[in-house]
N, C-alpha and C positions, 0 to 999 in steps of 0.2 A: 348320612349321619356320621360324624366323626367317631372313630374308635374311642372307647373309654380307657383312660390311663389306669394302670394297675399298681397297687402297692401290696406288700405282704402284711399280714397281721402283725408280724414282728416289727416292721417299719412303723406301723401305727403306735405300737406300745413303746418302742425304744426311741423313736424320733418323731414325736407328735407334732412339734412345731413345723418341722420340714414337711411332714405329711399334710398338715393343714395349708401350708403355703402352696404345695403342689395342687391341692384341691382348689384353692382360690385362683390359681393360674390356669387351671384346666378349662377348656372351652365349654364343656358340658356342666361345669361346676359339680362334678361327681367323680369319684374314684371307685374302682372295683377293688375290694380288699380280699385278696386271695388267702384262704386259710388252708394251710397244708394239712392233709389228712382228713379234710372235710369236703363233702360234696357241695355244700352250699357256701359260696362266697358271699360277701356282704357288699352292699353299695353304700358308700359314705358320701353324703351330700350336705349342703347347707340347709338350714331350716327355711330360709327364704326361697331357695330353689324348690324344695319339697312343697312348700305352700303354693308356688306358681304351678307346679305340675298338678297338684290337687285341684286348683282352680280351673286349669285347662281341661282336666278330665271331667269335672262337674259341668262345664259348658258343653263339652262334646256329648255327655250323657243326656243333658237337658234337650239338646238339639235332636238327638236320636229319639228320645221319648216323644218330643213334639211331632216328629215325622210318624212315629209308630202309632201315636194316639189319634191321628187324623185318618179316618177310614178311607177317604178318597185318595189321599196321597199314598197311604199304605198299600191300597189295592192296585193303584194304577202305576205307581212309580217305584215302590220298594223293590220289587223283583227285578226291575231294570237297573237299579242302583247297586244292589248287593254284589253282583259280579265284579264291580269296580273295587269293592273292599275284599271280596273273597273270589279271586279269579278262578279257583278250582270249581266253583258252582256250575261252570259251563259244562262240566262232565256229568252232572246229575240230570236225571229225567225231570221234566217240568213238575210232575207231582211231588217229587222229592225236594225241589227248590222251594215250593210252597210250604211243604212240611218243615223244612229247615227254618224258614222265616217265622212260621207260627211258633215253633219250639224256641227259637232265639228270643222272641218277645216274652214268652211265658217264663222261660228260665231266667232271663235277665231280671224280670220283675221279682221273681222268687229270690234270686241271689241278692238283690238290693235289701230285701227284708232281713237276710242273714248277714249282710255286710261282708260278703266274700265274692270275689270274681271267679273262684275256682269252678263252680258248676257251669258258668258260661264258657270258660276256656275249655272245659271237658267236652261240652256239647260241640263246640267248633272243631275240636280235634276229632271227635267221632264222625262228624259229617265229612270232614276233610278226608279221613280214612275211607269212608264210603265212596267219595268222589274218586279216590285213587283206584279203587276196584273198577269203577265204571271206565276209567281212563285206560285200563289195561285189558284189551279184549280177551287175551288168553286166560288171564286170571278170572275174568267175569264168566267165561265159558266153563271153566272148571267149577266155579262156585254155583253155577246154575245147573250143572249136569245132575241128573237124577241118579246116576250110577255112583253109588258109594261102596267102594270095595272094603271088605274087612281086612285090615292089616294084620290080623292075628293077635295073639296074646301080647300084652304089654308087661314087661317085667316090672316088678316093684322097684322103687328107688333103691339103689345099692345092690340089687340082685343081679348076679351074673348068669347069663344063659349058657 
């Protein structure tokens, strides 16, 4: 995927015609608008490109829903297909892979009702973090150990010992 071209917010405000021309000539029909002093940059795109992206997302979502709603396909093939999408699943035990698939379906359904992808992305991040633990034998051993040593008193924030 080609890198997205960037402009500054000042470019957009002071040179809108040039910025729009840059947008039209960009391969992705999108520009990253960097905002100084802000953590969140903006993405500027055309309405036509945004509509195409939305249509493609709807098709992908419908396809996934069709797969997930078919009990035979879901039970016999979904667990084989998910590692192609999420390679880190290979580090999870079988029971956790099944639990991830079950939660993904449930959270995806609930997220659609709320019209936000945030819960699905959070779930994927959480399971990916779990897979990272399983992928690191030393970390897994530490987390599984029953010996938890008391590290002593913890100073209050700002308190000097």
